[in-house]
LOMAR-612590 format. One record per residue (C-alpha): x negated, y, z negated; residue number from 1. Coordinates in nm, 4 decimals, m for minus. Layout:
N
+----------+----------+----------+-----+
:       c1 :       c2 :       c3 : pos :
+----------+----------+----------+-----+
:        X :        Y :        Z : NUM :
...
+----------+----------+----------+-----+
***
This chain:
397
+----------+----------+----------+-----+
:       c1 :       c2 :       c3 : pos :
+----------+----------+----------+-----+
:  m6.7059 :   8.6482 :   3.3234 :   1 :
:  m6.7426 :   8.5002 :   2.9709 :   2 :
:  m6.3795 :   8.6309 :   2.8631 :   3 :
:  m6.2480 :   8.4443 :   3.1558 :   4 :
:  m6.4072 :   8.1259 :   3.0591 :   5 :
:  m6.2751 :   8.1641 :   2.7017 :   6 :
:  m5.9254 :   8.2136 :   2.8122 :   7 :
:  m5.9452 :   7.9050 :   3.0609 :   8 :
:  m6.0950 :   7.6958 :   2.7819 :   9 :
:  m5.7996 :   7.8149 :   2.5447 :  10 :
:  m5.5386 :   7.7361 :   2.8205 :  11 :
:  m5.6845 :   7.3793 :   2.8382 :  12 :
:  m5.6873 :   7.3366 :   2.4759 :  13 :
:  m5.3050 :   7.4447 :   2.4579 :  14 :
:  m5.2348 :   7.2083 :   2.7499 :  15 :
:  m5.3836 :   6.9196 :   2.5688 :  16 :
:  m5.2140 :   6.9673 :   2.2261 :  17 :
:  m4.8950 :   7.0006 :   2.4297 :  18 :
:  m4.9518 :   6.6569 :   2.6124 :  19 :
:  m5.0552 :   6.5084 :   2.2749 :  20 :
:  m4.7469 :   6.6382 :   2.0991 :  21 :
:  m4.5370 :   6.4846 :   2.3886 :  22 :
:  m4.7170 :   6.1490 :   2.3452 :  23 :
:  m4.6706 :   6.1541 :   1.9748 :  24 :
:  m4.3025 :   6.2437 :   2.0183 :  25 :
:  m4.2549 :   5.9616 :   2.2665 :  26 :
:  m4.4066 :   5.7080 :   2.0336 :  27 :
:  m4.2101 :   5.8205 :   1.7564 :  28 :
:  m3.8922 :   5.8011 :   1.9558 :  29 :
:  m3.9670 :   5.4740 :   2.0686 :  30 :
:  m4.0587 :   5.3524 :   1.7131 :  31 :
:  m3.7353 :   5.5194 :   1.5979 :  32 :
:  m3.5332 :   5.3404 :   1.8544 :  33 :
:  m3.6967 :   5.0148 :   1.7726 :  34 :
:  m3.6226 :   5.0508 :   1.4145 :  35 :
:  m3.2603 :   5.1511 :   1.4569 :  36 :
:  m3.2120 :   4.8500 :   1.7014 :  37 :
:  m3.3644 :   4.6180 :   1.4311 :  38 :
:  m3.1443 :   4.7862 :   1.1726 :  39 :
:  m2.8336 :   4.7540 :   1.4087 :  40 :
:  m2.9233 :   4.3811 :   1.4559 :  41 :
:  m2.9681 :   4.3112 :   1.0938 :  42 :
:  m2.6279 :   4.4674 :   1.0326 :  43 :
:  m2.4816 :   4.2583 :   1.2940 :  44 :
:  m2.6432 :   3.9314 :   1.1726 :  45 :
:  m2.5246 :   4.0047 :   0.8355 :  46 :
:  m2.1606 :   4.0645 :   0.9417 :  47 :
:  m2.1756 :   3.7344 :   1.1456 :  48 :
:  m2.3222 :   3.5506 :   0.8619 :  49 :
:  m2.0566 :   3.6761 :   0.6251 :  50 :
:  m1.7792 :   3.6006 :   0.8515 :  51 :
:  m1.9357 :   3.2657 :   0.9157 :  52 :
:  m1.9587 :   3.1974 :   0.5487 :  53 :
:  m1.5867 :   3.3136 :   0.4948 :  54 :
:  m1.4527 :   3.0886 :   0.7736 :  55 :
:  m1.6485 :   2.7933 :   0.6409 :  56 :
:  m1.5002 :   2.8409 :   0.2949 :  57 :
:  m1.1562 :   2.8339 :   0.4699 :  58 :
:  m1.2632 :   2.5219 :   0.6420 :  59 :
:  m1.3761 :   2.3662 :   0.3230 :  60 :
:  m1.0482 :   2.4515 :   0.1467 :  61 :
:  m0.8470 :   2.2941 :   0.4400 :  62 :
:  m1.0474 :   1.9622 :   0.3859 :  63 :
:  m0.9636 :   1.9683 :   0.0200 :  64 :
:  m0.6122 :   2.0337 :   0.0870 :  65 :
:  m0.6080 :   1.7166 :   0.3376 :  66 :
:  m0.7833 :   1.5034 :   0.0476 :  67 :
:  m0.5015 :   1.6156 :  m0.1947 :  68 :
:  m0.2272 :   1.5238 :   0.0802 :  69 :
:  m0.3771 :   1.1789 :   0.1492 :  70 :
:  m0.4005 :   1.0919 :  m0.2357 :  71 :
:  m0.0158 :   1.1611 :  m0.2898 :  72 :
:   0.2044 :   0.8574 :  m0.2876 :  73 :
:   0.2019 :   0.7013 :   0.0703 :  74 :
:  m0.0039 :   0.9876 :   0.1646 :  75 :
:  m0.2769 :   0.7681 :   0.3229 :  76 :
:   0.0116 :   0.6335 :   0.5555 :  77 :
:   0.2045 :   0.9445 :   0.6410 :  78 :
:  m0.0166 :   1.2572 :   0.6134 :  79 :
:  m0.1072 :   1.3917 :   0.9658 :  80 :
:  m0.2371 :   1.7634 :   0.9093 :  81 :
:  m0.0945 :   2.1022 :   0.9246 :  82 :
:  m0.1263 :   2.3963 :   1.1499 :  83 :
:  m0.1999 :   2.7616 :   1.0318 :  84 :
:  m0.2143 :   2.7143 :   0.6587 :  85 :
:  m0.2248 :   3.0577 :   0.5174 :  86 :
:  m0.5090 :   3.1153 :   0.2720 :  87 :
:  m0.6698 :   3.4060 :   0.0943 :  88 :
:  m0.8833 :   3.5802 :   0.3868 :  89 :
:  m0.7493 :   3.3883 :   0.6584 :  90 :
:  m0.5958 :   3.0583 :   0.7728 :  91 :
:  m0.6868 :   2.6931 :   0.8537 :  92 :
:  m0.5687 :   2.4209 :   1.0968 :  93 :
:  m0.6020 :   2.0615 :   0.9573 :  94 :
:  m0.5927 :   1.7522 :   1.1769 :  95 :
:  m0.6295 :   1.3887 :   1.0369 :  96 :
:  m0.7146 :   1.1067 :   1.2800 :  97 :
:  m0.6001 :   0.8343 :   1.3419 :  98 :
:  m0.2534 :   0.9897 :   1.3378 :  99 :
:   0.0116 :   0.8348 :   1.1003 : 100 :
:   0.1584 :   0.6527 :   1.3868 : 101 :
:  m0.1515 :   0.4639 :   1.4619 : 102 :
:  m0.2307 :   0.4259 :   1.0886 : 103 :
:  m0.1616 :   0.1049 :   0.8834 : 104 :
:  m0.2384 :  m0.0355 :   0.5446 : 105 :
:  m0.5403 :  m0.1783 :   0.6669 : 106 :
:  m0.6809 :   0.1217 :   0.7891 : 107 :
:  m1.0138 :   0.1852 :   0.5872 : 108 :
:  m1.0922 :   0.5391 :   0.6918 : 109 :
:  m0.9753 :   0.8569 :   0.8355 : 110 :
:  m1.1287 :   1.1536 :   0.9632 : 111 :
:  m1.0229 :   1.5047 :   0.8507 : 112 :
:  m1.0896 :   1.7881 :   1.0872 : 113 :
:  m1.0483 :   2.1322 :   0.9226 : 114 :
:  m1.1029 :   2.4691 :   1.1163 : 115 :
:  m1.1023 :   2.8021 :   0.9355 : 116 :
:  m1.0198 :   3.1357 :   1.0973 : 117 :
:  m1.0486 :   3.5139 :   0.9998 : 118 :
:  m0.7532 :   3.6992 :   1.1222 : 119 :
:  m0.7983 :   3.9342 :   1.4068 : 120 :
:  m0.5545 :   4.1922 :   1.5780 : 121 :
:  m0.2080 :   4.0857 :   1.5998 : 122 :
:  m0.2859 :   3.7621 :   1.4071 : 123 :
:  m0.5251 :   3.6343 :   1.6542 : 124 :
:  m0.7681 :   3.3676 :   1.5358 : 125 :
:  m1.1185 :   3.4721 :   1.5174 : 126 :
:  m1.4596 :   3.3580 :   1.3926 : 127 :
:  m1.3964 :   3.0014 :   1.3426 : 128 :
:  m1.5808 :   2.7394 :   1.1554 : 129 :
:  m1.5096 :   2.3701 :   1.1612 : 130 :
:  m1.5799 :   2.1153 :   0.8964 : 131 :
:  m1.5271 :   1.7205 :   0.9739 : 132 :
:  m1.5079 :   1.5021 :   0.6899 : 133 :
:  m1.5092 :   1.1116 :   0.7112 : 134 :
:  m1.3073 :   0.9692 :   0.4151 : 135 :
:  m1.2906 :   0.6093 :   0.3030 : 136 :
:  m1.0466 :   0.4189 :   0.0433 : 137 :
:  m1.1152 :   0.4489 :  m0.3237 : 138 :
:  m0.7883 :   0.2872 :  m0.4599 : 139 :
:  m0.6168 :   0.4152 :  m0.7871 : 140 :
:  m0.2532 :   0.3388 :  m0.8330 : 141 :
:  m0.2935 :  m0.0314 :  m0.8345 : 142 :
:  m0.6323 :  m0.0818 :  m0.9925 : 143 :
:  m0.4736 :  m0.3157 :  m1.2492 : 144 :
:  m0.2509 :  m0.6273 :  m1.2470 : 145 :
:  m0.0517 :  m0.4571 :  m1.5142 : 146 :
:  m0.0998 :  m0.0941 :  m1.6344 : 147 :
:   0.1428 :   0.0653 :  m1.9113 : 148 :
:   0.0293 :   0.4342 :  m1.9957 : 149 :
:   0.1753 :   0.3929 :  m2.3403 : 150 :
:   0.1117 :   0.0281 :  m2.3777 : 151 :
:   0.1431 :  m0.3433 :  m2.2506 : 152 :
:   0.3166 :  m0.6500 :  m2.4082 : 153 :
:   0.2563 :  m0.9894 :  m2.2634 : 154 :
:   0.4186 :  m1.3223 :  m2.3989 : 155 :
:   0.7596 :  m1.3968 :  m2.5390 : 156 :
:   0.8624 :  m1.7192 :  m2.4006 : 157 :
:   0.8501 :  m2.0883 :  m2.4561 : 158 :
:   0.5988 :  m2.1475 :  m2.1871 : 159 :
:   0.2888 :  m1.9423 :  m2.0860 : 160 :
:   0.3547 :  m1.5843 :  m1.9635 : 161 :
:   0.0415 :  m1.4970 :  m1.7707 : 162 :
:  m0.1517 :  m1.2556 :  m1.5312 : 163 :
:  m0.3895 :  m1.4009 :  m1.3072 : 164 :
:  m0.5101 :  m1.2739 :  m0.9429 : 165 :
:  m0.5790 :  m1.3624 :  m0.5719 : 166 :
:  m0.6093 :  m1.1927 :  m0.2587 : 167 :
:  m0.3523 :  m1.2094 :   0.0138 : 168 :
:  m0.6332 :  m1.1333 :   0.2557 : 169 :
:  m0.7238 :  m1.4949 :   0.1959 : 170 :
:  m0.3589 :  m1.6313 :   0.2465 : 171 :
:  m0.1069 :  m1.7413 :  m0.0075 : 172 :
:  m0.1534 :  m1.7680 :  m0.3848 : 173 :
:  m0.2783 :  m2.1109 :  m0.5028 : 174 :
:  m0.5759 :  m2.3486 :  m0.4924 : 175 :
:  m0.9234 :  m2.1839 :  m0.4222 : 176 :
:  m0.7148 :  m1.8635 :  m0.3762 : 177 :
:  m0.6784 :  m1.7938 :  m0.7399 : 178 :
:  m0.9232 :  m1.6011 :  m0.9644 : 179 :
:  m0.9526 :  m1.4648 :  m1.3262 : 180 :
:  m0.9562 :  m1.0865 :  m1.2501 : 181 :
:  m0.6132 :  m0.9801 :  m1.3448 : 182 :
:  m0.7103 :  m0.6695 :  m1.5630 : 183 :
:  m0.4401 :  m0.5231 :  m1.7923 : 184 :
:  m0.4877 :  m0.1496 :  m1.8906 : 185 :
:  m0.3491 :   0.1370 :  m2.0946 : 186 :
:  m0.4125 :   0.4841 :  m2.1568 : 187 :
:  m0.3312 :   0.4609 :  m2.5181 : 188 :
:  m0.5816 :   0.4419 :  m2.8027 : 189 :
:  m0.3210 :   0.3434 :  m3.0655 : 190 :
:  m0.3594 :   0.0212 :  m3.2638 : 191 :
:  m0.1905 :  m0.2634 :  m3.0816 : 192 :
:  m0.1408 :  m0.0633 :  m2.7655 : 193 :
:  m0.1972 :  m0.3977 :  m2.6038 : 194 :
:  m0.0222 :  m0.6817 :  m2.7401 : 195 :
:  m0.0725 :  m1.0610 :  m2.6314 : 196 :
:   0.1653 :  m1.2791 :  m2.7993 : 197 :
:   0.1036 :  m1.6584 :  m2.8613 : 198 :
:   0.2454 :  m1.7492 :  m2.5285 : 199 :
:   0.0694 :  m1.4775 :  m2.3424 : 200 :
:  m0.2488 :  m1.5025 :  m2.1271 : 201 :
:  m0.4535 :  m1.2519 :  m1.9418 : 202 :
:  m0.6929 :  m1.4019 :  m1.6945 : 203 :
:  m0.9034 :  m1.0980 :  m1.6780 : 204 :
:  m1.0150 :  m0.7893 :  m1.8738 : 205 :
:  m0.8342 :  m0.5616 :  m2.0974 : 206 :
:  m0.9064 :  m0.1871 :  m2.0901 : 207 :
:  m0.7693 :   0.0383 :  m2.3465 : 208 :
:  m0.7553 :   0.4308 :  m2.3580 : 209 :
:  m1.0657 :   0.6545 :  m2.2799 : 210 :
:  m1.2212 :   0.7694 :  m2.6094 : 211 :
:  m1.1306 :   0.4368 :  m2.8280 : 212 :
:  m1.4055 :   0.4183 :  m3.0850 : 213 :
:  m1.3224 :   0.0600 :  m3.1554 : 214 :
:  m1.1451 :  m0.0881 :  m2.8200 : 215 :
:  m1.0633 :  m0.4256 :  m2.9981 : 216 :
:  m0.8586 :  m0.2326 :  m3.2609 : 217 :
:  m0.6089 :  m0.1349 :  m2.9647 : 218 :
:  m0.5457 :  m0.5069 :  m2.8937 : 219 :
:  m0.3374 :  m0.7389 :  m3.0904 : 220 :
:  m0.4170 :  m1.0648 :  m2.9368 : 221 :
:  m0.2623 :  m1.3759 :  m3.0430 : 222 :
:  m0.2745 :  m1.5417 :  m2.7092 : 223 :
:  m0.5546 :  m1.5710 :  m2.4588 : 224 :
:  m0.7961 :  m1.3159 :  m2.2830 : 225 :
:  m1.0514 :  m1.4815 :  m2.0687 : 226 :
:  m1.2340 :  m1.1502 :  m2.0054 : 227 :
:  m1.3743 :  m0.8548 :  m2.2227 : 228 :
:  m1.1833 :  m0.5782 :  m2.4118 : 229 :
:  m1.3319 :  m0.2289 :  m2.3449 : 230 :
:  m1.2262 :   0.1357 :  m2.2998 : 231 :
:  m1.1629 :   0.3074 :  m1.9793 : 232 :
:  m1.4265 :   0.5545 :  m1.8504 : 233 :
:  m1.1729 :   0.8234 :  m1.8011 : 234 :
:  m0.8086 :   0.8347 :  m1.8411 : 235 :
:  m0.6118 :   0.6710 :  m1.5628 : 236 :
:  m0.4508 :   0.9575 :  m1.3769 : 237 :
:  m0.1002 :   0.8654 :  m1.2606 : 238 :
:   0.0911 :   1.1505 :  m1.0888 : 239 :
:   0.4725 :   1.1714 :  m1.0990 : 240 :
:   0.6690 :   1.0989 :  m0.7955 : 241 :
:   0.8472 :   1.4325 :  m0.7069 : 242 :
:   0.9187 :   1.4072 :  m0.3349 : 243 :
:   0.9228 :   1.1620 :  m0.0437 : 244 :
:   0.8381 :   1.2026 :   0.3257 : 245 :
:   1.1081 :   1.4011 :   0.5135 : 246 :
:   1.1620 :   1.1208 :   0.7607 : 247 :
:   1.2700 :   0.8753 :   0.4887 : 248 :
:   1.6030 :   0.6883 :   0.5712 : 249 :
:   1.8607 :   0.7993 :   0.3032 : 250 :
:   2.0360 :   0.4956 :   0.1599 : 251 :
:   2.2014 :   0.6764 :  m0.1463 : 252 :
:   2.3135 :   0.4356 :  m0.4408 : 253 :
:   2.2345 :   0.0767 :  m0.3515 : 254 :
:   2.4460 :  m0.1405 :  m0.5633 : 255 :
:   2.4751 :  m0.5164 :  m0.4455 : 256 :
:   2.6544 :  m0.8022 :  m0.6037 : 257 :
:   2.8063 :  m1.1280 :  m0.5254 : 258 :
:   2.6403 :  m1.2524 :  m0.2127 : 259 :
:   2.5757 :  m0.9211 :  m0.0402 : 260 :
:   2.2546 :  m0.8616 :   0.1512 : 261 :
:   2.0889 :  m0.5562 :   0.2744 : 262 :
:   1.8178 :  m0.6106 :   0.5411 : 263 :
:   1.5566 :  m0.3331 :   0.5864 : 264 :
:   1.3345 :  m0.2992 :   0.8975 : 265 :
:   0.9772 :  m0.1502 :   0.8822 : 266 :
:   0.9998 :   0.2203 :   0.7570 : 267 :
:   1.0363 :   0.4543 :   0.4662 : 268 :
:   1.3554 :   0.4774 :   0.2522 : 269 :
:   1.5058 :   0.6899 :  m0.0416 : 270 :
:   1.7598 :   0.5454 :  m0.2931 : 271 :
:   1.9308 :   0.7354 :  m0.5657 : 272 :
:   1.9987 :   0.4125 :  m0.7447 : 273 :
:   1.9402 :   0.0314 :  m0.7237 : 274 :
:   2.1304 :  m0.2435 :  m0.8978 : 275 :
:   2.1104 :  m0.6171 :  m0.7702 : 276 :
:   2.3096 :  m0.8846 :  m0.9420 : 277 :
:   2.4861 :  m1.2237 :  m0.8629 : 278 :
:   2.3115 :  m1.3796 :  m0.5813 : 279 :
:   2.2762 :  m1.0561 :  m0.3664 : 280 :
:   1.9352 :  m0.9521 :  m0.2431 : 281 :
:   1.7495 :  m0.7043 :  m0.0251 : 282 :
:   1.5491 :  m0.8417 :   0.2661 : 283 :
:   1.2442 :  m0.6361 :   0.3801 : 284 :
:   1.0814 :  m0.7012 :   0.7238 : 285 :
:   0.7497 :  m0.5454 :   0.8063 : 286 :
:   0.5918 :  m0.2592 :   0.5938 : 287 :
:   0.8750 :  m0.1125 :   0.3792 : 288 :
:   0.8041 :   0.1746 :   0.1125 : 289 :
:   1.1165 :   0.2622 :  m0.0897 : 290 :
:   1.1313 :   0.5847 :  m0.2940 : 291 :
:   1.3857 :   0.5600 :  m0.5815 : 292 :
:   1.5218 :   0.8463 :  m0.8146 : 293 :
:   1.8072 :   0.8363 :  m1.0546 : 294 :
:   2.0496 :   1.0980 :  m0.9322 : 295 :
:   2.3724 :   0.8765 :  m0.9111 : 296 :
:   2.6873 :   0.8953 :  m1.1101 : 297 :
:   2.6363 :   0.5538 :  m1.2610 : 298 :
:   2.6501 :   0.5572 :  m1.6367 : 299 :
:   2.3253 :   0.3892 :  m1.6846 : 300 :
:   1.9874 :   0.5152 :  m1.5648 : 301 :
:   1.8460 :   0.1689 :  m1.5449 : 302 :
:   1.7361 :   0.0097 :  m1.2305 : 303 :
:   1.8066 :  m0.3670 :  m1.2313 : 304 :
:   1.6676 :  m0.6077 :  m0.9948 : 305 :
:   1.8495 :  m0.9364 :  m1.0439 : 306 :
:   2.0158 :  m1.1828 :  m0.8214 : 307 :
:   1.7840 :  m1.3199 :  m0.5526 : 308 :
:   1.5883 :  m0.9922 :  m0.5845 : 309 :
:   1.3821 :  m0.7879 :  m0.3125 : 310 :
:   1.2438 :  m1.0507 :  m0.0498 : 311 :
:   0.9428 :  m0.9524 :   0.1181 : 312 :
:   0.9295 :  m1.1635 :   0.4401 : 313 :
:   0.5799 :  m1.1310 :   0.5163 : 314 :
:   0.4652 :  m1.2127 :   0.1573 : 315 :
:   0.2041 :  m0.9564 :   0.1801 : 316 :
:   0.2260 :  m0.7407 :  m0.1481 : 317 :
:   0.0988 :  m0.4249 :   0.0405 : 318 :
:   0.4079 :  m0.4539 :   0.2733 : 319 :
:   0.6481 :  m0.3536 :   0.0046 : 320 :
:   0.6002 :  m0.0712 :  m0.2432 : 321 :
:   0.8564 :   0.0852 :  m0.4741 : 322 :
:   0.7771 :   0.4404 :  m0.6018 : 323 :
:   1.0059 :   0.5431 :  m0.8825 : 324 :
:   1.0474 :   0.9245 :  m0.9704 : 325 :
:   1.0240 :   1.0555 :  m1.3217 : 326 :
:   1.3858 :   1.0325 :  m1.3941 : 327 :
:   1.3679 :   0.6468 :  m1.3568 : 328 :
:   1.3084 :   0.5509 :  m1.7224 : 329 :
:   1.4173 :   0.1705 :  m1.7271 : 330 :
:   1.3529 :  m0.0980 :  m1.5062 : 331 :
:   1.4636 :  m0.4640 :  m1.5491 : 332 :
:   1.3519 :  m0.7519 :  m1.3328 : 333 :
:   1.5082 :  m1.0757 :  m1.3911 : 334 :
:   1.5898 :  m1.2021 :  m1.0395 : 335 :
:   1.5622 :  m1.5550 :  m0.9331 : 336 :
:   1.3386 :  m1.4722 :  m0.6403 : 337 :
:   0.9694 :  m1.4147 :  m0.6119 : 338 :
:   0.8741 :  m1.0482 :  m0.5687 : 339 :
:   0.5884 :  m0.9784 :  m0.3346 : 340 :
:   0.4833 :  m0.6057 :  m0.3789 : 341 :
:   0.3736 :  m0.3119 :  m0.5975 : 342 :
:   0.6067 :  m0.1348 :  m0.8409 : 343 :
:   0.4734 :   0.2325 :  m0.9415 : 344 :
:   0.7025 :   0.3945 :  m1.2103 : 345 :
:   0.4799 :   0.5794 :  m1.4391 : 346 :
:   0.7826 :   0.7292 :  m1.6615 : 347 :
:   0.9579 :   0.3944 :  m1.6919 : 348 :
:   0.9789 :   0.1116 :  m1.9374 : 349 :
:   0.9295 :  m0.1900 :  m1.7264 : 350 :
:   1.0568 :  m0.5467 :  m1.8257 : 351 :
:   0.9792 :  m0.8520 :  m1.6482 : 352 :
:   1.2179 :  m1.1127 :  m1.7781 : 353 :
:   1.1719 :  m1.4028 :  m1.5426 : 354 :
:   1.0073 :  m1.4956 :  m1.2067 : 355 :
:   0.6934 :  m1.4479 :  m1.0391 : 356 :
:   0.5529 :  m1.0925 :  m0.9459 : 357 :
:   0.2936 :  m1.1195 :  m0.6758 : 358 :
:   0.1264 :  m0.7612 :  m0.6604 : 359 :
:   0.0779 :  m0.5211 :  m0.9366 : 360 :
:   0.3060 :  m0.3055 :  m1.1703 : 361 :
:   0.2437 :   0.0379 :  m1.3238 : 362 :
:   0.4928 :   0.1853 :  m1.5835 : 363 :
:   0.5003 :   0.4004 :  m1.9052 : 364 :
:   0.5361 :   0.0539 :  m2.0747 : 365 :
:   0.5229 :  m0.2838 :  m1.9312 : 366 :
:   0.6532 :  m0.6033 :  m2.1089 : 367 :
:   0.6455 :  m0.9362 :  m1.9832 : 368 :
:   0.8785 :  m1.1443 :  m2.2034 : 369 :
:   1.0594 :  m1.4156 :  m1.9957 : 370 :
:   0.9966 :  m1.7639 :  m2.0444 : 371 :
:   0.8507 :  m1.7770 :  m1.7047 : 372 :
:   0.7610 :  m1.4389 :  m1.6199 : 373 :
:   0.4357 :  m1.4241 :  m1.4521 : 374 :
:   0.2219 :  m1.1582 :  m1.2511 : 375 :
:  m0.0192 :  m1.2689 :  m0.9916 : 376 :
:  m0.2230 :  m0.9635 :  m0.9252 : 377 :
:  m0.3005 :  m0.9227 :  m0.5434 : 378 :
:  m0.6589 :  m0.7632 :  m0.5240 : 379 :
:  m0.5682 :  m0.6703 :  m0.1642 : 380 :
:  m0.3102 :  m0.4605 :  m0.2916 : 381 :
:  m0.5707 :  m0.2474 :  m0.4502 : 382 :
:  m0.7437 :  m0.2163 :  m0.1145 : 383 :
:  m0.4541 :  m0.1532 :   0.1093 : 384 :
:  m0.1987 :   0.0568 :  m0.0786 : 385 :
:  m0.2233 :   0.4254 :  m0.1859 : 386 :
:  m0.5977 :   0.4637 :  m0.1969 : 387 :
:  m0.7894 :   0.7743 :  m0.3047 : 388 :
:  m0.9894 :   0.9063 :  m0.0156 : 389 :
:  m1.3623 :   0.9615 :  m0.0749 : 390 :
:  m1.5837 :   1.1603 :   0.1527 : 391 :
:  m1.8627 :   0.9652 :   0.2861 : 392 :
:  m1.9953 :   1.2102 :   0.5283 : 393 :
:  m1.9492 :   1.5890 :   0.6079 : 394 :
:  m2.0488 :   1.7916 :   0.9194 : 395 :
:  m2.0255 :   2.1769 :   0.9928 : 396 :
:  m2.0014 :   2.2754 :   1.3512 : 397 :
+----------+----------+----------+-----+
***
């Protein structure tokens, strides 16, 4: 009897141990499964995060590419974005709004939308990230009335040779629309880099090269400077013109003499030489951008704007911009007409021998030496032509 009770008790104990073992194993399996799930979730989240970071960097690179394109000459008006730009690790799509067809010289901001993708099977787009950047104008090219990278000379006539300013946003030059903010600048720190001769007047400031210890030593002033003389905060970066929009109208060598007249409608044009003499002229209607390089077979590399010059019928300087490639080394302006526009020729020695230039001029050197040579700086040109885009807001989604 007692032995039976002992055996029954041991059987109960073995059953309890087995049951407890099952419970413990179940708990361990549940805990193990939970830990495995958490580990898998962590790995997945890390993978997603890494892919998201990669696509974000691609989108960010796309925004930077768009900003670079908008900074190029005429880029603010012509760049419309790109598709499937191949970059290390993936590719990016970039769009810019409003599109070039709806963008004008008075458009003060554009929106850049860049979407980065990682490559998937068969080149599919996967794991996208989009960055939206709102950019505003920060003008660069025509920040000065006259800028000569290596130097500027003003005055060599029997009457005053001057630079003053106005704003075409407020109408024609004259009367109350005249101010003293026609700044003259150079990147040079050499002695006498800016020369103001006895007949020369600068109604504004003079800025010499960055790093000049004594800025006044870089200015040989025998005329009048109404503003101050100082050094630039940084070198004025003036990129060379190496290309032009693919849709530019090709005009080849433009040689006009006698009473010839060339009429240009609104658009972008490319010339391989420019020579105007006699009473000839070019008439520009609407917004006209002209790219000029020196690839003609003419014996001289000079660009000469004489005769009745280039007529901008709108009389708004921002509506006529001349961009000269690096192989253009000399430009002489001596026409009888008034020039309303901007001239950007960072590798050229530019000489204004006569007439009034309303707008701004940029060259390697700039000389105003005619008896009636005058530059009237249009401050609106600074605001409406070839700005440098500055990001004011940034959003990721």
